[in-house]
A tleap script that builds the chain and sets N, CA, C and O, in Angstrom:
source leaprc.protein.ff14SB
mol = sequence {
  NMET THR ASN HIE GLU ALA SER ALA TRP ILE
  GLN GLU PHE PRO GLY ALA VAL THR VAL CYS
  ASP ARG ASP GLY ILE ILE LEU ALA MET ASN
  GLU LYS SER ALA ARG THR PHE GLU ALA SER
  GLY GLY ALA ALA LEU ILE GLY SER ASN LEU
  PHE ASP CYS HIE PRO GLU PRO SER ARG THR
  LYS LEU LYS GLU LEU LEU ALA ALA GLY ARG
  ALA ASN VAL TYR THR ILE GLU LYS LYS GLY
  ILE LYS LYS LEU ILE TYR GLN SER PRO TRP
  TYR GLU ASN GLY ALA TYR ARG GLY PHE VAL
  GLU VAL SER LEU GLU ILE PRO PHE GLU MET
  PRO HIE PHE VAL ARG GLU CGLY
}
set mol.1.N position { 105.192 97.650 77.850 }
set mol.1.CA position { 105.155 98.332 79.114 }
set mol.1.C position { 105.968 97.445 80.089 }
set mol.1.O position { 105.621 96.265 80.138 }
set mol.2.N position { 106.915 97.806 80.810 }
set mol.2.CA position { 107.688 97.058 81.791 }
set mol.2.C position { 106.919 97.031 83.124 }
set mol.2.O position { 106.065 97.882 83.368 }
set mol.3.N position { 107.219 96.082 83.949 }
set mol.3.CA position { 106.700 95.993 85.317 }
set mol.3.C position { 106.917 97.322 86.060 }
set mol.3.O position { 105.983 97.831 86.680 }
set mol.4.N position { 108.162 97.905 86.006 }
set mol.4.CA position { 108.287 99.123 86.659 }
set mol.4.C position { 107.466 100.201 86.081 }
set mol.4.O position { 106.979 101.022 86.858 }
set mol.5.N position { 107.237 100.309 84.723 }
set mol.5.CA position { 106.388 101.317 84.160 }
set mol.5.C position { 104.839 101.075 84.624 }
set mol.5.O position { 104.091 102.035 84.811 }
set mol.6.N position { 104.434 99.793 84.789 }
set mol.6.CA position { 103.054 99.463 85.083 }
set mol.6.C position { 102.865 99.919 86.558 }
set mol.6.O position { 101.727 100.268 86.870 }
set mol.7.N position { 103.752 99.957 87.416 }
set mol.7.CA position { 103.607 100.273 88.812 }
set mol.7.C position { 104.043 101.623 89.089 }
set mol.7.O position { 103.598 102.130 90.118 }
set mol.8.N position { 104.885 102.350 88.318 }
set mol.8.CA position { 105.340 103.632 88.582 }
set mol.8.C position { 104.246 104.691 88.722 }
set mol.8.O position { 104.506 105.636 89.466 }
set mol.9.N position { 103.092 104.667 88.128 }
set mol.9.CA position { 102.005 105.578 88.219 }
set mol.9.C position { 101.566 105.748 89.604 }
set mol.9.O position { 101.128 106.819 90.022 }
set mol.10.N position { 101.687 104.654 90.341 }
set mol.10.CA position { 101.131 104.872 91.736 }
set mol.10.C position { 101.810 105.856 92.591 }
set mol.10.O position { 101.160 106.402 93.483 }
set mol.11.N position { 103.086 106.145 92.406 }
set mol.11.CA position { 103.795 107.096 93.176 }
set mol.11.C position { 103.182 108.484 93.125 }
set mol.11.O position { 103.121 109.102 94.188 }
set mol.12.N position { 102.746 109.019 92.073 }
set mol.12.CA position { 102.091 110.290 91.974 }
set mol.12.C position { 100.597 110.239 91.841 }
set mol.12.O position { 99.998 111.229 91.422 }
set mol.13.N position { 99.925 109.076 92.195 }
set mol.13.CA position { 98.576 108.927 92.291 }
set mol.13.C position { 98.096 109.840 93.484 }
set mol.13.O position { 98.646 109.881 94.584 }
set mol.14.N position { 96.870 110.643 93.063 }
set mol.14.CA position { 96.506 111.558 94.297 }
set mol.14.C position { 96.071 111.165 95.623 }
set mol.14.O position { 96.095 111.898 96.612 }
set mol.15.N position { 95.605 109.766 95.577 }
set mol.15.CA position { 95.209 109.059 96.830 }
set mol.15.C position { 96.381 108.503 97.561 }
set mol.15.O position { 97.355 108.109 96.920 }
set mol.16.N position { 96.351 108.444 98.907 }
set mol.16.CA position { 97.248 107.679 99.750 }
set mol.16.C position { 97.154 106.185 99.485 }
set mol.16.O position { 96.059 105.630 99.575 }
set mol.17.N position { 98.229 105.524 99.168 }
set mol.17.CA position { 98.210 104.088 99.004 }
set mol.17.C position { 99.343 103.531 99.983 }
set mol.17.O position { 100.500 103.950 99.978 }
set mol.18.N position { 98.857 102.538 100.814 }
set mol.18.CA position { 99.718 102.048 101.896 }
set mol.18.C position { 99.520 100.525 101.743 }
set mol.18.O position { 98.369 100.086 101.720 }
set mol.19.N position { 100.525 99.736 101.643 }
set mol.19.CA position { 100.518 98.247 101.527 }
set mol.19.C position { 101.259 97.665 102.933 }
set mol.19.O position { 102.251 98.180 103.450 }
set mol.20.N position { 100.628 96.609 103.371 }
set mol.20.CA position { 101.238 95.920 104.571 }
set mol.20.C position { 101.041 94.383 104.205 }
set mol.20.O position { 100.191 93.929 103.438 }
set mol.21.N position { 102.038 93.657 104.940 }
set mol.21.CA position { 101.898 92.084 104.855 }
set mol.21.C position { 100.829 91.645 105.793 }
set mol.21.O position { 100.145 92.431 106.447 }
set mol.22.N position { 100.722 90.366 105.826 }
set mol.22.CA position { 99.666 89.774 106.751 }
set mol.22.C position { 99.921 90.049 108.229 }
set mol.22.O position { 99.010 90.042 109.057 }
set mol.23.N position { 101.094 90.271 108.501 }
set mol.23.CA position { 101.418 90.670 110.022 }
set mol.23.C position { 101.353 92.199 110.278 }
set mol.23.O position { 101.622 92.629 111.400 }
set mol.24.N position { 101.033 92.956 109.357 }
set mol.24.CA position { 100.859 94.382 109.617 }
set mol.24.C position { 101.987 95.162 109.297 }
set mol.24.O position { 101.936 96.360 109.578 }
set mol.25.N position { 103.149 94.634 108.680 }
set mol.25.CA position { 104.323 95.182 108.507 }
set mol.25.C position { 104.198 96.067 107.187 }
set mol.25.O position { 103.833 95.505 106.154 }
set mol.26.N position { 104.483 97.408 107.180 }
set mol.26.CA position { 104.284 98.286 106.074 }
set mol.26.C position { 105.387 97.890 105.096 }
set mol.26.O position { 106.576 97.909 105.415 }
set mol.27.N position { 104.927 97.517 103.849 }
set mol.27.CA position { 105.721 97.187 102.748 }
set mol.27.C position { 106.022 98.309 101.839 }
set mol.27.O position { 107.119 98.333 101.281 }
set mol.28.N position { 105.103 99.295 101.624 }
set mol.28.CA position { 105.155 100.159 100.626 }
set mol.28.C position { 104.217 101.321 100.913 }
set mol.28.O position { 103.163 101.150 101.525 }
set mol.29.N position { 104.647 102.591 100.429 }
set mol.29.CA position { 103.836 103.720 100.476 }
set mol.29.C position { 103.926 104.609 99.453 }
set mol.29.O position { 105.087 104.929 99.200 }
set mol.30.N position { 103.049 105.140 98.748 }
set mol.30.CA position { 103.230 106.103 97.701 }
set mol.30.C position { 103.549 107.486 98.305 }
set mol.30.O position { 103.577 107.692 99.519 }
set mol.31.N position { 103.783 108.396 97.380 }
set mol.31.CA position { 104.193 109.800 97.912 }
set mol.31.C position { 103.027 110.280 98.877 }
set mol.31.O position { 103.235 110.575 100.054 }
set mol.32.N position { 101.817 110.328 98.285 }
set mol.32.CA position { 100.755 110.850 99.136 }
set mol.32.C position { 100.669 110.257 100.442 }
set mol.32.O position { 100.481 110.995 101.409 }
set mol.33.N position { 100.795 108.897 100.604 }
set mol.33.CA position { 100.801 108.122 101.844 }
set mol.33.C position { 101.819 108.603 102.743 }
set mol.33.O position { 101.565 108.755 103.938 }
set mol.34.N position { 103.051 108.875 102.216 }
set mol.34.CA position { 104.262 109.365 103.072 }
set mol.34.C position { 103.955 110.729 103.539 }
set mol.34.O position { 104.294 111.063 104.674 }
set mol.35.N position { 103.325 111.560 102.736 }
set mol.35.CA position { 103.022 112.849 103.100 }
set mol.35.C position { 101.917 112.990 104.234 }
set mol.35.O position { 101.956 113.819 105.144 }
set mol.36.N position { 100.985 112.098 104.038 }
set mol.36.CA position { 99.712 112.036 104.889 }
set mol.36.C position { 100.383 111.631 106.314 }
set mol.36.O position { 100.064 112.221 107.345 }
set mol.37.N position { 101.322 110.595 106.293 }
set mol.37.CA position { 101.738 110.227 107.690 }
set mol.37.C position { 103.140 110.750 108.049 }
set mol.37.O position { 103.892 110.109 108.784 }
set mol.38.N position { 103.482 112.005 107.474 }
set mol.38.CA position { 104.760 112.597 107.671 }
set mol.38.C position { 105.043 112.812 109.210 }
set mol.38.O position { 106.152 112.554 109.679 }
set mol.39.N position { 104.100 113.249 109.908 }
set mol.39.CA position { 104.222 113.561 111.340 }
set mol.39.C position { 104.503 112.214 112.196 }
set mol.39.O position { 105.028 112.267 113.308 }
set mol.40.N position { 104.134 111.083 111.619 }
set mol.40.CA position { 104.488 109.867 112.286 }
set mol.40.C position { 105.799 109.145 111.691 }
set mol.40.O position { 106.174 108.033 112.063 }
set mol.41.N position { 106.376 109.847 110.820 }
set mol.41.CA position { 107.509 109.378 110.187 }
set mol.41.C position { 107.604 109.189 108.665 }
set mol.41.O position { 108.669 108.869 108.136 }
set mol.42.N position { 106.539 109.380 108.012 }
set mol.42.CA position { 106.421 109.213 106.627 }
set mol.42.C position { 106.852 108.027 105.877 }
set mol.42.O position { 106.389 106.921 106.153 }
set mol.43.N position { 107.747 108.205 104.909 }
set mol.43.CA position { 108.225 107.061 104.228 }
set mol.43.C position { 109.126 106.100 105.177 }
set mol.43.O position { 109.294 104.916 104.889 }
set mol.44.N position { 109.701 106.711 106.350 }
set mol.44.CA position { 110.517 105.878 107.249 }
set mol.44.C position { 109.643 104.882 108.010 }
set mol.44.O position { 110.121 104.099 108.830 }
set mol.45.N position { 108.333 104.941 107.704 }
set mol.45.CA position { 107.388 103.885 108.498 }
set mol.45.C position { 107.463 102.527 107.713 }
set mol.45.O position { 106.965 101.498 108.170 }
set mol.46.N position { 108.098 102.582 106.536 }
set mol.46.CA position { 108.184 101.211 105.840 }
set mol.46.C position { 109.076 100.360 106.618 }
set mol.46.O position { 110.194 100.723 106.983 }
set mol.47.N position { 108.554 99.206 106.870 }
set mol.47.CA position { 109.335 98.317 107.691 }
set mol.47.C position { 108.710 98.119 109.057 }
set mol.47.O position { 108.921 97.122 109.748 }
set mol.48.N position { 107.914 99.148 109.409 }
set mol.48.CA position { 107.358 99.249 110.910 }
set mol.48.C position { 106.073 98.560 110.909 }
set mol.48.O position { 105.498 98.275 109.859 }
set mol.49.N position { 105.567 98.262 112.175 }
set mol.49.CA position { 104.179 97.641 112.118 }
set mol.49.C position { 103.091 98.606 112.297 }
set mol.49.O position { 103.165 99.539 113.097 }
set mol.50.N position { 102.000 98.358 111.487 }
set mol.50.CA position { 100.803 99.135 111.630 }
set mol.50.C position { 100.192 99.221 113.035 }
set mol.50.O position { 99.617 100.229 113.445 }
set mol.51.N position { 100.354 98.104 113.737 }
set mol.51.CA position { 99.738 98.079 115.053 }
set mol.51.C position { 100.316 99.129 115.820 }
set mol.51.O position { 99.538 99.731 116.560 }
set mol.52.N position { 101.647 99.522 115.807 }
set mol.52.CA position { 102.155 100.575 116.516 }
set mol.52.C position { 101.781 101.852 116.257 }
set mol.52.O position { 102.017 102.717 117.100 }
set mol.53.N position { 101.122 102.178 115.019 }
set mol.53.CA position { 100.507 103.482 114.551 }
set mol.53.C position { 99.126 103.615 114.900 }
set mol.53.O position { 98.592 104.711 114.735 }
set mol.54.N position { 98.423 102.578 115.394 }
set mol.54.CA position { 96.974 102.696 115.703 }
set mol.54.C position { 96.694 102.536 117.174 }
set mol.54.O position { 97.260 101.647 117.811 }
set mol.55.N position { 95.846 103.359 117.732 }
set mol.55.CA position { 95.362 103.172 119.127 }
set mol.55.C position { 94.128 102.214 119.006 }
set mol.55.O position { 93.572 101.917 117.949 }
set mol.56.N position { 93.744 101.722 120.426 }
set mol.56.CA position { 92.541 100.951 120.365 }
set mol.56.C position { 91.316 101.857 120.163 }
set mol.56.O position { 91.430 103.036 120.498 }
set mol.57.N position { 90.152 101.418 119.644 }
set mol.57.CA position { 89.812 100.126 119.207 }
set mol.57.C position { 90.351 99.757 117.837 }
set mol.57.O position { 90.231 98.612 117.399 }
set mol.58.N position { 91.046 100.900 117.047 }
set mol.58.CA position { 91.499 100.599 115.757 }
set mol.58.C position { 92.506 99.450 115.601 }
set mol.58.O position { 92.488 98.820 114.543 }
set mol.59.N position { 93.327 99.142 116.500 }
set mol.59.CA position { 94.327 98.258 116.544 }
set mol.59.C position { 93.662 96.838 116.526 }
set mol.59.O position { 94.109 95.929 115.826 }
set mol.60.N position { 92.603 96.707 117.312 }
set mol.60.CA position { 91.880 95.365 117.356 }
set mol.60.C position { 91.247 95.206 116.021 }
set mol.60.O position { 91.381 94.152 115.398 }
set mol.61.N position { 90.559 96.211 115.551 }
set mol.61.CA position { 89.790 96.004 114.265 }
set mol.61.C position { 90.744 95.659 113.166 }
set mol.61.O position { 90.389 94.855 112.304 }
set mol.62.N position { 91.932 96.210 113.135 }
set mol.62.CA position { 92.946 96.017 112.107 }
set mol.62.C position { 93.414 94.497 112.237 }
set mol.62.O position { 93.490 93.811 111.218 }
set mol.63.N position { 93.690 94.035 113.340 }
set mol.63.CA position { 94.059 92.655 113.683 }
set mol.63.C position { 92.970 91.663 113.137 }
set mol.63.O position { 93.276 90.644 112.518 }
set mol.64.N position { 91.720 92.019 113.401 }
set mol.64.CA position { 90.562 91.046 112.994 }
set mol.64.C position { 90.497 91.078 111.433 }
set mol.64.O position { 90.252 90.026 110.843 }
set mol.65.N position { 90.698 92.193 110.761 }
set mol.65.CA position { 90.725 92.392 109.268 }
set mol.65.C position { 91.676 91.532 108.631 }
set mol.65.O position { 91.437 90.779 107.686 }
set mol.66.N position { 92.903 91.715 109.284 }
set mol.66.CA position { 94.258 91.014 108.693 }
set mol.66.C position { 94.064 89.452 108.810 }
set mol.66.O position { 94.481 88.666 107.959 }
set mol.67.N position { 93.386 89.087 109.956 }
set mol.67.CA position { 93.249 87.576 110.238 }
set mol.67.C position { 92.142 87.173 109.293 }
set mol.67.O position { 92.320 86.114 108.692 }
set mol.68.N position { 90.965 87.883 109.051 }
set mol.68.CA position { 89.859 87.519 108.282 }
set mol.68.C position { 90.151 87.698 106.768 }
set mol.68.O position { 89.564 86.950 105.987 }
set mol.69.N position { 90.954 88.568 106.325 }
set mol.69.CA position { 91.275 88.841 105.029 }
set mol.69.C position { 90.008 89.313 104.269 }
set mol.69.O position { 89.714 88.906 103.145 }
set mol.70.N position { 89.314 90.171 104.955 }
set mol.70.CA position { 88.057 90.826 104.370 }
set mol.70.C position { 88.253 92.305 104.193 }
set mol.70.O position { 89.023 92.930 104.923 }
set mol.71.N position { 87.529 92.895 103.183 }
set mol.71.CA position { 87.572 94.255 102.915 }
set mol.71.C position { 86.908 95.185 104.103 }
set mol.71.O position { 86.073 94.718 104.878 }
set mol.72.N position { 87.312 96.394 104.159 }
set mol.72.CA position { 86.619 97.354 105.048 }
set mol.72.C position { 86.653 98.679 104.306 }
set mol.72.O position { 87.668 99.204 103.848 }
set mol.73.N position { 85.429 99.147 104.246 }
set mol.73.CA position { 85.242 100.453 103.638 }
set mol.73.C position { 84.368 101.332 104.261 }
set mol.73.O position { 83.223 101.006 104.572 }
set mol.74.N position { 84.960 102.692 104.508 }
set mol.74.CA position { 84.196 103.596 105.296 }
set mol.74.C position { 84.593 105.003 104.898 }
set mol.74.O position { 85.513 105.148 104.093 }
set mol.75.N position { 83.975 106.029 105.397 }
set mol.75.CA position { 84.371 107.482 105.321 }
set mol.75.C position { 84.709 108.125 106.549 }
set mol.75.O position { 84.148 107.847 107.609 }
set mol.76.N position { 85.698 109.060 106.422 }
set mol.76.CA position { 86.067 109.775 107.635 }
set mol.76.C position { 86.042 111.268 107.401 }
set mol.76.O position { 86.041 111.698 106.248 }
set mol.77.N position { 86.023 112.032 108.390 }
set mol.77.CA position { 86.313 113.489 108.261 }
set mol.77.C position { 87.295 113.888 109.240 }
set mol.77.O position { 87.122 113.655 110.437 }
set mol.78.N position { 88.455 114.556 108.733 }
set mol.78.CA position { 89.446 114.920 109.659 }
set mol.78.C position { 89.971 116.324 109.208 }
set mol.78.O position { 90.269 116.503 108.028 }
set mol.79.N position { 90.080 117.264 110.087 }
set mol.79.CA position { 90.550 118.623 109.762 }
set mol.79.C position { 89.843 119.162 108.571 }
set mol.79.O position { 90.486 119.680 107.658 }
set mol.80.N position { 88.383 119.051 108.534 }
set mol.80.CA position { 87.722 119.620 107.536 }
set mol.80.C position { 87.758 118.870 106.163 }
set mol.80.O position { 87.223 119.356 105.166 }
set mol.81.N position { 88.414 117.660 106.148 }
set mol.81.CA position { 88.491 116.950 104.798 }
set mol.81.C position { 87.908 115.708 105.001 }
set mol.81.O position { 88.217 115.022 105.975 }
set mol.82.N position { 87.004 115.314 104.082 }
set mol.82.CA position { 86.336 114.052 103.981 }
set mol.82.C position { 87.072 113.108 103.205 }
set mol.82.O position { 87.575 113.474 102.142 }
set mol.83.N position { 87.208 111.807 103.657 }
set mol.83.CA position { 88.033 110.817 102.856 }
set mol.83.C position { 87.106 109.418 102.869 }
set mol.83.O position { 86.325 109.041 103.743 }
set mol.84.N position { 87.423 108.849 101.741 }
set mol.84.CA position { 86.894 107.436 101.533 }
set mol.84.C position { 88.177 106.500 101.807 }
set mol.84.O position { 89.217 106.602 101.156 }
set mol.85.N position { 87.988 105.626 102.795 }
set mol.85.CA position { 89.071 104.678 103.142 }
set mol.85.C position { 88.606 103.439 102.688 }
set mol.85.O position { 87.503 103.033 103.053 }
set mol.86.N position { 89.425 102.695 101.824 }
set mol.86.CA position { 89.072 101.349 101.300 }
set mol.86.C position { 90.331 100.486 101.574 }
set mol.86.O position { 91.417 100.674 101.025 }
set mol.87.N position { 90.059 99.492 102.508 }
set mol.87.CA position { 91.105 98.517 102.859 }
set mol.87.C position { 90.614 97.257 102.421 }
set mol.87.O position { 89.515 96.796 102.729 }
set mol.88.N position { 91.614 96.616 101.562 }
set mol.88.CA position { 91.340 95.446 101.044 }
set mol.88.C position { 92.504 94.310 100.912 }
set mol.88.O position { 93.673 94.638 100.713 }
set mol.89.N position { 92.124 93.046 101.029 }
set mol.89.CA position { 93.365 92.149 100.975 }
set mol.89.C position { 94.007 92.137 99.589 }
set mol.89.O position { 93.381 92.401 98.563 }
set mol.90.N position { 95.222 91.833 99.630 }
set mol.90.CA position { 95.878 91.762 98.168 }
set mol.90.C position { 96.411 90.307 98.247 }
set mol.90.O position { 96.603 89.672 99.284 }
set mol.91.N position { 96.629 89.863 96.905 }
set mol.91.CA position { 97.046 88.454 96.821 }
set mol.91.C position { 98.227 88.470 95.755 }
set mol.91.O position { 98.342 89.349 94.901 }
set mol.92.N position { 99.078 87.410 95.907 }
set mol.92.CA position { 100.072 87.215 94.935 }
set mol.92.C position { 100.083 85.714 94.529 }
set mol.92.O position { 100.199 84.867 95.415 }
set mol.93.N position { 99.980 85.393 93.378 }
set mol.93.CA position { 99.899 84.027 92.868 }
set mol.93.C position { 98.663 83.353 93.600 }
set mol.93.O position { 98.781 82.176 93.941 }
set mol.94.N position { 97.542 84.001 93.846 }
set mol.94.CA position { 96.444 83.420 94.609 }
set mol.94.C position { 96.633 83.288 96.087 }
set mol.94.O position { 95.733 82.803 96.773 }
set mol.95.N position { 97.776 83.700 96.620 }
set mol.95.CA position { 97.955 83.587 98.115 }
set mol.95.C position { 97.765 84.875 98.691 }
set mol.95.O position { 98.275 85.895 98.229 }
set mol.96.N position { 97.028 84.834 99.708 }
set mol.96.CA position { 96.705 86.150 100.596 }
set mol.96.C position { 98.010 86.724 101.159 }
set mol.96.O position { 98.704 86.023 101.895 }
set mol.97.N position { 98.377 88.009 100.832 }
set mol.97.CA position { 99.688 88.420 101.299 }
set mol.97.C position { 99.573 89.592 102.281 }
set mol.97.O position { 100.517 89.867 103.023 }
set mol.98.N position { 98.406 90.298 102.294 }
set mol.98.CA position { 98.199 91.257 103.284 }
set mol.98.C position { 97.118 92.198 102.856 }
set mol.98.O position { 96.096 91.764 102.323 }
set mol.99.N position { 97.324 93.549 103.085 }
set mol.99.CA position { 96.245 94.519 102.820 }
set mol.99.C position { 96.802 95.787 102.072 }
set mol.99.O position { 97.970 96.143 102.225 }
set mol.100.N position { 95.999 96.392 101.332 }
set mol.100.CA position { 96.202 97.606 100.692 }
set mol.100.C position { 95.107 98.515 101.197 }
set mol.100.O position { 93.920 98.189 101.207 }
set mol.101.N position { 95.608 99.752 101.645 }
set mol.101.CA position { 94.573 100.825 102.061 }
set mol.101.C position { 94.846 102.011 101.101 }
set mol.101.O position { 95.932 102.577 100.971 }
set mol.102.N position { 93.677 102.305 100.440 }
set mol.102.CA position { 93.644 103.459 99.558 }
set mol.102.C position { 92.741 104.567 100.343 }
set mol.102.O position { 91.661 104.249 100.841 }
set mol.103.N position { 93.252 105.865 100.416 }
set mol.103.CA position { 92.641 106.871 101.072 }
set mol.103.C position { 92.476 108.005 100.047 }
set mol.103.O position { 93.469 108.558 99.574 }
set mol.104.N position { 91.189 108.362 99.692 }
set mol.104.CA position { 90.870 109.411 98.832 }
set mol.104.C position { 90.182 110.402 99.343 }
set mol.104.O position { 89.183 110.154 100.017 }
set mol.105.N position { 90.615 111.759 99.101 }
set mol.105.CA position { 89.762 112.908 99.487 }
set mol.105.C position { 88.660 112.871 98.597 }
set mol.105.O position { 88.798 112.623 97.399 }
set mol.106.N position { 87.422 113.140 99.213 }
set mol.106.CA position { 86.164 113.296 98.477 }
set mol.106.C position { 85.433 114.386 98.821 }
set mol.106.O position { 85.630 114.846 99.945 }
set mol.107.N position { 84.484 115.005 97.982 }
set mol.107.CA position { 83.710 116.028 98.334 }
set mol.107.C position { 82.623 115.665 99.412 }
set mol.107.O position { 82.160 114.526 99.490 }
set mol.108.N position { 82.259 116.644 100.198 }
set mol.108.CA position { 81.171 116.319 101.208 }
set mol.108.C position { 79.821 115.963 100.626 }
set mol.108.O position { 79.118 115.083 101.123 }
set mol.109.N position { 79.477 116.655 99.577 }
set mol.109.CA position { 78.369 116.380 98.664 }
set mol.109.C position { 78.991 115.896 97.263 }
set mol.109.O position { 79.878 116.467 96.629 }
set mol.110.N position { 78.346 114.760 96.944 }
set mol.110.CA position { 78.795 114.446 95.612 }
set mol.110.C position { 77.632 113.517 95.014 }
set mol.110.O position { 76.902 112.841 95.738 }
set mol.111.N position { 77.535 113.556 93.570 }
set mol.111.CA position { 76.579 112.949 92.963 }
set mol.111.C position { 76.678 111.352 93.134 }
set mol.111.O position { 77.777 110.812 93.253 }
set mol.112.N position { 75.537 110.662 93.140 }
set mol.112.CA position { 75.505 109.149 93.189 }
set mol.112.C position { 74.590 108.670 92.135 }
set mol.112.O position { 73.395 108.961 92.181 }
set mol.113.N position { 75.093 107.943 91.179 }
set mol.113.CA position { 74.389 107.405 90.064 }
set mol.113.C position { 74.098 105.846 90.257 }
set mol.113.O position { 74.937 105.079 90.730 }
set mol.114.N position { 72.866 105.470 89.857 }
set mol.114.CA position { 72.404 103.960 89.878 }
set mol.114.C position { 72.374 103.665 88.285 }
set mol.114.O position { 71.595 104.219 87.510 }
set mol.115.N position { 73.248 102.800 87.960 }
set mol.115.CA position { 73.206 102.280 86.479 }
set mol.115.C position { 72.747 101.008 86.450 }
set mol.115.O position { 73.187 100.160 87.227 }
set mol.116.N position { 71.859 100.761 85.592 }
set mol.116.CA position { 71.192 99.643 85.315 }
set mol.116.C position { 71.964 98.925 84.099 }
set mol.116.O position { 72.290 99.527 83.076 }
set mol.117.N position { 72.228 97.506 84.349 }
set mol.117.CA position { 72.793 96.635 83.237 }
set mol.117.C position { 73.978 97.274 82.636 }
set mol.117.O position { 74.578 96.720 81.715 }
savepdb mol mol.pdb
quit
């Protein structure tokens, strides 16, 4: 499998995947992410700064997360759709490079399993 083949799956992944660098510059968006943020520019947002896309207090929270390099996980509901938002630092050759946000639509009620061992 080539490097391109290994990463090509993400374009049609059903969750929105957005990648930024340590300064908040958007580096990549998959197709779902571009559709999700279409009203704000969609794929044309690549190269712009996330801080310009977020109002307060989200902007301050995002700056803190990028500075600290720690994950942030929560759920939201918007327009009758519940989503899991998972924001996590990403690394290249062990060096902190920025953040990846994965946004997945999830059911309002869903099973939860506790697995031992």
